[in-house]
C-alpha positions as CSV (number, residue, x, y, z in Angstrom):
1,M,164.7,99.1,214.4
2,L,167.9,101.3,213.7
3,L,171.6,100.2,213.9
4,G,174.4,102.5,213.1
5,T,177.2,104.8,214.3
6,E,176.3,108.0,216.3
7,S,176.6,109.8,212.8
8,G,174.7,107.3,210.8
9,I,171.8,107.5,213.2
10,E,171.5,111.1,213.2
11,L,171.6,111.2,209.3
12,F,168.8,108.8,209.4
13,N,166.8,110.9,211.9
14,Q,167.2,113.9,209.7
15,W,166.3,111.9,206.8
16,S,163.0,110.5,208.7
17,R,161.7,114.0,209.4
18,A,162.2,114.7,205.6
19,M,160.2,111.6,204.7
20,N,156.8,112.8,205.7
21,E,157.2,116.0,203.6
22,P,156.9,116.4,199.7
23,W,159.6,117.0,197.4
24,I,159.8,118.3,193.9
25,E,163.1,118.2,192.0
26,S,164.1,121.8,190.7
27,P,165.5,122.1,187.2
28,A,168.3,124.2,188.7
29,E,169.6,121.4,190.6
30,V,169.1,118.3,188.3
31,K,169.4,117.6,184.7
32,N,166.1,116.5,183.1
33,A,164.0,117.4,186.1
34,D,160.9,115.5,184.1
35,L,162.5,112.2,184.7
36,W,162.3,112.5,188.4
37,R,158.7,112.1,189.8
38,P,157.6,114.6,192.7
39,Y,157.5,112.7,196.1
40,P,154.3,113.5,197.8
41,G,155.3,112.3,201.5
42,F,155.2,108.9,202.9
43,E,151.7,108.8,204.1
44,A,150.3,110.4,200.7
45,A,152.3,107.8,198.8
46,F,151.8,104.6,200.8
47,G,148.7,105.4,202.9
48,S,150.5,104.7,206.0
49,S,152.2,106.7,208.7
50,W,156.0,107.0,209.1
51,N,157.3,106.9,212.6
52,Q,160.1,109.5,212.8
53,K,161.7,107.7,215.9
54,A,162.7,104.1,215.9
55,A,161.2,101.7,218.2
56,F,164.9,100.3,219.1
57,T,168.1,102.1,218.4
58,H,171.6,100.3,218.5
59,R,174.7,102.4,218.5
60,I,177.9,101.0,217.0
61,N,181.1,102.4,218.2
62,T,182.5,104.2,215.1
63,A,186.3,103.6,215.8
64,R,185.5,99.6,216.2
65,L,183.6,99.5,213.2
66,L,186.3,101.5,211.0
67,S,188.9,99.6,212.6
68,A,187.2,96.2,211.8
69,S,186.6,97.3,208.2
70,R,190.5,97.7,207.7
71,D,191.5,94.2,208.7
72,A,193.9,92.8,206.1
73,D,191.9,89.6,206.0
74,P,189.0,90.1,203.8
75,Y,187.0,87.3,205.6
76,Q,187.8,88.4,209.1
77,R,187.0,92.0,208.0
78,A,183.5,91.2,206.9
79,A,182.8,88.7,209.7
80,T,183.8,91.5,212.2
81,V,181.8,94.2,210.7
82,V,178.7,91.9,210.3
83,Q,178.9,91.0,214.0
84,L,178.8,94.5,215.4
85,Y,175.3,94.8,213.5
86,L,174.1,91.4,214.6
87,E,174.8,92.4,218.4
88,G,172.0,95.0,217.7
89,L,169.8,92.4,216.2
90,E,170.4,90.0,219.1
91,K,169.5,92.7,221.8
92,S,166.4,93.5,220.0
93,Q,165.1,89.8,220.6
94,K,164.5,90.9,224.3
95,L,162.2,93.4,223.5
96,E,158.5,92.7,223.9
97,E,157.6,94.9,221.0
98,N,157.2,93.4,217.7
99,L,159.8,95.0,215.2
100,H,159.0,94.9,211.5
101,V,162.2,95.8,209.8
102,A,166.0,96.5,210.7
103,I,167.7,99.4,209.0
104,C,171.4,99.1,209.1
105,I,173.2,102.5,208.4
106,V,176.6,101.9,207.0
107,P,179.5,104.4,206.8
108,D,180.8,104.7,203.1
109,D,184.4,103.8,204.2
110,V,183.0,100.4,205.5
111,Y,181.0,99.8,202.4
112,A,184.1,100.5,200.3
113,N,186.3,98.2,202.2
114,C,184.1,95.2,202.8
115,R,183.4,94.1,199.4
116,P,184.8,91.1,197.4
117,E,187.1,93.0,195.2
118,S,187.8,95.9,197.9
119,I,191.3,97.1,198.2
120,V,191.9,98.6,201.9
121,A,194.4,101.7,201.7
122,E,195.8,101.1,205.0
123,P,195.1,97.7,206.1
124,E,195.7,96.5,209.8
125,G,196.8,93.2,210.8
126,V,198.5,90.4,208.7
127,S,197.5,89.9,205.1
128,V,196.5,86.2,204.0
129,T,197.4,84.8,200.7
130,R,195.0,83.3,198.4
131,G,196.5,80.0,198.9
132,V,196.1,80.0,202.6
133,I,192.5,81.2,202.1
134,R,191.8,78.3,199.8
135,E,193.2,75.9,202.4
136,R,191.0,77.5,205.3
137,K,187.9,77.1,203.1
138,H,188.6,73.4,203.0
139,G,188.8,73.4,206.9
140,Q,192.6,72.9,207.2
141,Q,193.8,74.1,210.7
142,N,197.3,75.7,211.7
143,F,198.4,75.2,215.1
144,L,200.7,78.2,215.0
145,E,198.1,80.5,213.6
146,P,194.6,79.6,215.2
147,Y,191.5,80.8,213.3
148,D,187.6,80.3,213.1
149,H,187.3,78.1,209.8
150,H,183.7,79.0,209.8
151,L,184.6,82.6,208.7
152,Y,186.0,81.1,205.5
153,R,182.9,79.4,204.7
154,R,181.1,82.8,204.3
155,S,181.0,85.3,201.9
156,P,183.6,88.2,202.2
157,D,180.9,90.7,201.2
158,F,179.7,92.2,204.3
159,R,176.3,92.8,202.6
160,R,175.7,89.2,201.6
161,Q,176.9,88.0,204.8
162,L,174.7,90.2,206.9
163,K,171.7,89.3,205.0
164,A,172.2,85.6,205.4
165,L,173.1,85.7,209.1
166,A,170.5,88.0,210.0
167,M,167.8,85.6,208.9
168,E,168.2,83.9,212.4
169,Y,166.2,87.1,213.6
170,E,162.6,88.1,212.7
171,P,162.8,91.3,211.0
172,P,164.3,91.6,207.3
173,V,167.4,93.9,206.8
174,Q,167.4,97.2,204.8
175,I,171.1,98.4,204.4
176,I,171.6,102.1,203.7
177,R,174.8,103.9,202.9
178,E,175.2,107.2,205.0
179,S,175.7,109.2,201.7
180,T,172.3,107.9,200.5
181,L,170.8,109.9,203.1
182,R,172.1,113.3,202.0
183,L,169.2,115.8,201.9
184,S,170.2,117.3,198.7
185,S,169.6,116.8,195.1
186,K,173.0,118.4,194.0
187,N,176.2,116.3,193.8
188,N,179.1,118.4,194.9
189,F,182.7,117.6,193.7
190,G,184.3,115.0,195.9
191,E,181.1,113.5,197.0
192,R,179.7,110.2,196.2
193,G,177.1,110.6,193.0
194,V,173.4,109.9,194.1
195,S,170.3,110.0,192.5
196,P,168.1,113.2,193.2
197,L,166.4,113.2,196.6
198,S,162.8,112.5,195.3
199,D,163.9,109.3,193.8
200,R,166.0,108.1,196.8
201,M,162.9,108.8,198.9
202,W,160.6,106.9,196.7
203,N,163.1,103.8,196.5
204,L,163.6,103.8,200.2
205,G,160.0,104.4,201.1
206,T,159.2,101.5,198.6
207,G,161.6,99.1,200.0
208,L,160.9,99.8,203.9
209,Y,157.0,99.4,203.1
210,Y,157.4,96.3,201.6
211,K,159.9,94.9,204.0
212,A,157.6,95.8,206.8
213,G,154.8,93.8,205.2
214,G,153.0,96.1,203.0
215,K,152.5,95.8,199.2
216,P,153.4,98.8,197.4
217,W,151.4,97.7,194.3
218,R,150.4,94.4,192.5
219,L,149.8,93.6,188.8
220,A,146.4,94.4,187.3
221,S,147.2,91.9,184.4
222,A,148.0,88.8,186.6
223,R,146.1,85.7,186.6
224,D,145.3,83.7,189.5
225,G,146.8,80.3,189.9
226,V,149.8,81.1,188.0
227,C,153.3,81.2,189.3
228,Y,156.6,82.2,187.7
229,I,159.7,80.4,189.0
230,G,163.2,81.7,188.2
231,L,166.3,79.3,188.5
232,A,169.4,80.9,189.8
233,F,172.7,79.1,189.7
234,R,176.3,80.0,191.4
235,L,179.6,78.4,191.3
236,S,180.8,76.9,194.6
237,D,183.7,78.9,196.0
238,R,184.7,75.8,198.2
239,Q,185.2,73.3,195.2
240,F,187.6,74.6,192.7
241,D,186.9,71.9,190.0
242,G,185.0,74.5,188.0
243,R,181.9,72.4,187.7
244,T,180.3,72.3,191.1
245,A,177.6,74.7,191.5
246,C,174.3,75.1,193.6
247,C,170.9,76.0,192.4
248,A,168.3,78.3,194.1
249,A,164.8,78.6,192.9
250,Q,162.5,82.0,193.4
251,M,158.9,81.7,192.9
252,F,156.6,84.8,192.2
253,L,152.8,85.0,192.3
254,N,150.2,87.3,190.9
255,D,150.1,89.4,194.0
256,G,154.0,90.1,194.0
257,D,154.9,87.6,196.8
258,G,158.1,85.8,196.5
259,V,159.4,82.2,197.8
260,V,162.8,81.3,197.7
261,F,164.3,77.5,197.9
262,L,168.0,76.3,197.9
263,G,168.8,73.2,196.1
264,E,171.8,70.8,196.3
265,Y,175.3,71.1,195.1
266,G,176.5,69.4,192.1
267,P,178.4,69.4,188.8
268,W,175.9,71.4,187.2
269,Y,177.9,73.9,185.3
270,S,179.4,73.2,181.7
271,P,182.6,75.3,181.1
272,E,182.5,74.1,177.4
273,K,178.9,75.3,176.9
274,N,178.9,78.1,179.6
275,E,175.6,76.9,180.8
276,F,174.3,75.4,183.9
277,H,172.1,72.4,183.8
278,L,170.6,70.1,186.5
279,D,170.2,66.1,186.4
280,E,166.7,64.7,186.5
281,E,166.7,64.1,190.3
282,A,168.2,67.5,191.4
283,A,165.5,69.2,189.2
284,Q,162.7,67.3,190.7
285,G,164.1,68.2,194.2
286,V,164.4,71.8,193.4
287,L,160.8,72.3,192.0
288,K,159.3,70.0,194.7
289,G,161.0,72.1,197.3
290,V,159.8,75.5,196.3
291,L,156.3,74.2,195.7
292,D,156.1,72.6,199.0
293,T,157.5,75.6,200.8
294,Y,154.7,77.6,198.9
295,R,152.1,75.1,200.2
296,D,153.4,75.2,203.5
297,L,153.1,78.9,203.7
298,G,149.4,78.8,202.9
299,G,149.6,78.9,199.0
300,K,146.6,78.1,197.0
301,R,146.1,75.6,194.1
302,L,148.3,76.2,191.1
303,T,147.1,76.0,187.5
304,E,150.1,77.0,185.6
305,V,153.8,77.0,186.4
306,F,156.3,78.9,184.4
307,L,160.0,78.3,184.6
308,H,162.3,81.0,183.6
309,S,166.2,80.4,183.1
310,R,168.9,82.1,181.4
311,S,170.4,78.7,180.2
312,G,167.4,77.0,179.2
313,L,166.1,73.6,180.0
314,G,167.8,70.5,179.0
315,P,166.0,66.9,178.6
316,D,167.2,65.6,181.9
317,E,165.8,68.8,183.8
318,L,162.4,68.6,181.8
319,R,161.8,65.1,183.1
320,G,162.6,66.2,186.7
321,F,160.6,69.0,186.6
322,Q,157.6,67.2,185.0
323,K,157.6,64.7,188.0
324,A,157.6,67.4,190.6
325,C,154.9,69.6,188.8
326,P,151.4,69.0,190.1
327,S,149.3,66.7,187.7
328,D,146.6,69.2,187.2
329,A,149.0,72.1,186.4
330,K,150.4,73.0,183.4
331,L,154.2,73.3,183.0
332,V,155.8,75.8,180.6
333,G,159.7,76.2,180.3
334,V,161.1,79.7,179.0
335,R,164.6,80.7,178.3
336,I,165.1,84.4,178.9
337,R,168.4,86.3,178.2
338,N,169.6,89.7,177.1
339,E,170.6,90.0,173.5
340,R,173.8,91.7,174.3
341,L,175.4,91.4,170.6
342,G,172.5,90.6,168.6
343,F,169.2,92.0,167.4
344,R,168.3,95.6,167.7
345,L,165.3,97.9,166.7
346,F,165.5,101.5,165.7
347,R,162.7,104.0,164.8
348,P,162.9,107.4,163.0
349,G,163.8,110.4,165.0
350,T,166.0,111.1,167.9
351,R,164.0,108.8,170.3
352,P,164.9,105.0,171.0
353,V,162.2,102.1,170.7
354,I,159.3,102.4,173.2
355,R,159.6,100.0,176.1
356,G,157.3,97.2,176.0
357,I,157.7,96.6,172.3
358,F,157.5,93.0,171.4
359,S,158.6,91.3,168.0
360,A,157.9,87.8,167.3
361,V,160.1,85.7,165.1
362,T,158.4,82.4,165.3
363,E,155.6,81.0,167.1
364,R,157.6,80.2,170.2
365,A,160.2,82.7,170.2
366,G,160.5,86.7,170.1
367,Y,162.3,89.8,171.2
368,L,160.8,91.9,173.9
369,W,162.1,95.4,175.0
370,G,162.0,95.9,178.9
371,T,164.1,99.2,178.5
372,G,163.4,102.0,176.0
373,F,161.6,105.2,175.6
374,K,158.7,105.9,178.3
375,P,155.9,108.1,176.8
376,R,154.6,108.8,180.3
377,L,158.0,110.3,181.3
378,G,158.6,111.7,177.7
379,T,162.3,110.5,178.0
380,Y,164.6,107.5,178.0
381,D,166.5,106.8,181.1
382,G,169.1,104.7,179.8
383,W,172.7,105.2,178.3
384,E,172.9,103.0,175.2
385,V,170.8,101.6,172.2
386,P,168.1,99.6,174.2
387,V,168.8,95.7,174.5
388,P,166.0,93.4,173.9
389,M,165.4,90.0,175.8
390,R,165.4,86.9,173.6
391,I,162.3,84.9,174.7
392,D,162.1,81.0,173.8
393,V,159.3,78.8,174.8
394,Q,161.3,75.8,175.2
395,Y,158.5,73.3,176.6
396,G,155.0,73.3,177.0
397,T,152.0,75.1,175.3
398,A,151.5,78.9,176.0
399,D,150.6,81.9,173.7
400,L,153.6,83.8,173.2
401,E,152.1,87.0,173.4
402,T,150.7,86.2,176.8
403,V,154.0,85.0,177.8
404,A,155.9,88.3,176.8
405,T,152.9,90.2,178.5
406,D,153.7,88.4,181.7
407,I,157.4,88.7,181.4
408,L,156.9,92.6,181.0
409,G,154.8,92.5,183.9
410,L,157.6,90.8,186.1
411,T,160.0,93.7,185.2
412,K,157.8,95.9,187.4
413,L,157.8,93.7,190.6
414,N,161.0,95.1,191.9
415,Y,160.0,96.1,195.2
416,N,163.5,97.2,196.2
417,A,163.1,100.5,194.2
418,C,160.2,102.6,192.6
419,R,160.6,102.3,189.0
420,M,158.2,101.9,186.0
421,G,160.0,98.7,185.0
422,D,163.5,96.9,184.9
423,A,165.6,95.6,182.0
424,S,164.7,91.9,183.2
425,P,161.7,90.3,185.0
426,V,162.2,89.9,188.6
427,T,162.5,86.0,188.2
428,I,165.9,86.7,186.1
429,G,166.9,90.2,187.4
430,F,167.0,89.1,191.0
431,S,168.5,85.4,190.6
432,D,172.1,86.5,191.2
433,A,171.5,88.5,194.3
434,V,169.3,85.3,195.8
435,G,172.3,83.1,194.9
436,E,174.9,85.3,196.3
437,I,173.2,85.4,199.5
438,L,172.2,81.8,199.9
439,I,175.2,79.9,198.2
440,S,177.9,82.1,199.4
441,N,176.9,81.5,202.9
442,P,176.2,77.6,203.0
443,D,176.4,77.4,207.0
444,V,173.4,79.6,207.6
445,K,171.5,78.0,210.2
446,K,168.0,79.4,209.3
447,R,167.0,80.1,205.8
448,R,163.8,82.2,205.6
449,P,161.8,81.4,202.4
450,Q,160.2,84.9,202.0
451,F,161.8,86.9,199.2
452,K,162.0,90.3,201.3
453,Y,164.9,88.9,203.4
454,Y,167.0,88.8,200.0
455,I,166.7,92.2,198.8
């Protein structure tokens, strides 16, 4: 299914024709051409045919869309833009054909205007002060200026709001900016900078293949019966006490599937420690909720449950997690955080440390490099001295090297792009994205548990 303006749909149709063809980067057009792997064509890469024509196309009026994106009220702006895309999803429900993924092509002006910190160059309508927005979030009505208070309980980021509200419909959403579909690897002056064409084809091909129900790859080192659960926190934008937050849990399995569960709001944030921690009851509810969701989806028996968190696990949380964990499964709590201002490792020569290096400092703690020099590519694709992850096994018994191996494997489970690995495991790296979509839109009627709806 394809949703966009006339120009956006034409750009994607041109892109679709190119997706079936191979592409190799020319050293004359890109720097360090060896860094960008050749794209062999969709069928050769994924063993599946790419249909050049969408099963259903919904055209959005360009003038309406651009006008909506310039509304002076950021909440009204995002809501109107999202609604124009939801109209297409709603129409698609009348079709007998089963649609697997909804591709939303977004003009760059709309993308620039409909973000939380966007500044619209020539806004339309009456601007709303932060104080008025705060009152409307609390539901305060104004008889002189009637408004839909539901709009102010949603994210002003159209991407997060569209992902959340589109869960009411079956197909997951893939949002693509028009400039991403440029069939050139050269960035001309005045244009938005994009990665080389082969890289964009790999990334979009991987994301769409996964959201349509395929598995781009799976970990050869994964162990059956083992799950990894990342805890994501986000402060409430409805409560202004600086402590109220919500927790979301995301589970990943050895085959790459993900399950998401949203917990309860509570005073989980400590400004003094700059950390999030649940109480015993909330911790039990979060873990029980994600495990129950997994079983409802036909999940198999678990033998080991690994909890990943940036803030670590407190004693109250541990008691709650222990109560929720199956009695025949081993529970292990691991804190993972990037060591921004701490330990670094260097090696002789001009190349940085190799990705995957692990340095143990105790039997339960060590440093793991998710970024670094990649021998297979013959280069380093970063901009700074590689930053390691600090790994601390805070609870349970587990071999530290096995824990580090699992975490390095989880850096490869980003199905939203085609990379050799990210700087953080998927349990931590995508926690913010999941939290932003779920927690920023608390009135979402239908929350789907599958991870493909959140990326």
